[in-house]
N, C-alpha and C positions, 0 to 999 in steps of 0.2 A: 449854084449858092450847094447843092448837095453835092455836085462832084468835088465842087475844092474843099468841102469837109471831108467826104472820102481820099480827098488828094490826100490833105492834113494829115488825117488819122494811118492812113497805111505808112507812108513818110516818116512819120515817127514811129510807127511800128518798125520801121525798115533800119531805123538808126537808132531807135530804143533796146529795142531785144538785144544786139552784139553789147552797144556799150552794158547791159545788163550782165550780160555775158561775163565779157573782160571782168566787168569790178569784182561780179562772185570769185572768179577762176585767181583774183589777182590775193581776196581777203583768205582762201582756199592755200593757195602760196605762203604767205605768210604765218598762217598756222602752221606750215608745213615745216618752216626753217627755224619756227620759235621752237617746234616739238624737239627738230634733231638737233639745236644749239643745246637744247638742256641734255638729252641725252649723248648730246657730244662730250660736256663740263662732267657729265654722273662718271663717262667711261674713263676721260682722264684724272677724275680724282681718285679712281678704285683705282685705276694704274700704278696711281705715286704713291698711294699707299701703300699695295703688295709690294710695293723698290723701295720704302722705306722714305722718301722722297718727301712724303707730306710734310709743310712747313707749319710750323704751332703760331695757327694765324688767331692772334684777339681781334677781331672785328671792332670792337668797341676803343681799340686803343688806334685803329686805321681811320677809322671814322670820328675820331674826338669824342666820342661820347662826355656826355655828364654824369658826376656821379649817381646824379635823382635818378636821371635815366637809368644807368646801369644796374641800379639799384630794382629796379621792375626789368627787366630783360632774361629772357629764359635763355640765350647764350651767354652770358656775361653767367647767373647764378649757376649753371651747368657746365661753364670754363667748355663750352665749345665750339667747335664754328657754329657762324649763323646759320647759313643755307645746312648744317647738319639737324640742328633744332625744328627748322620750320621749315620739314618736308611735309609734302601731301601726297600720299598714298605709296610712300616709299622711295618716293622720287624727289628729284631736288622743284621747290617752287617758282611756278613761270615767276612771280615780280625778283627773282634772284639772278635772273639772265643777263640784269643793264649792269648789277652792283659790281663798282669798284671794289670792291673788296674777296671776291667771288674770284672773280676775272683775274686779280692780280695772286690770289692764291695760287689758282691752277694755272698757270700761264707757266709754261715750258722753262725752263734754267738756261738763264743766257739772254733771254727775250727783256 
């Protein structure tokens, strides 16, 4: 009985530890991917802004926001792009990476 429990424990450790390491490593890679994606978006925005190619983005028009929601929107009130208003420590907020507005605005011309 004790040998069976010992054998089960060793088997679970042999299987569990590599699975845990794999899971943690994949989470770290997802974090790095999101971080590098944000840096890429920021780089693209700076490059297009410096070259004068940055479009006048009105996210409230692209998203079809109602006049009621616009009245409380900081981007609408400032007349700026939403990701510029929602910066965190001078960087684009992580929630903006999947937004179709920022991806559409920062996509290279012709795509």
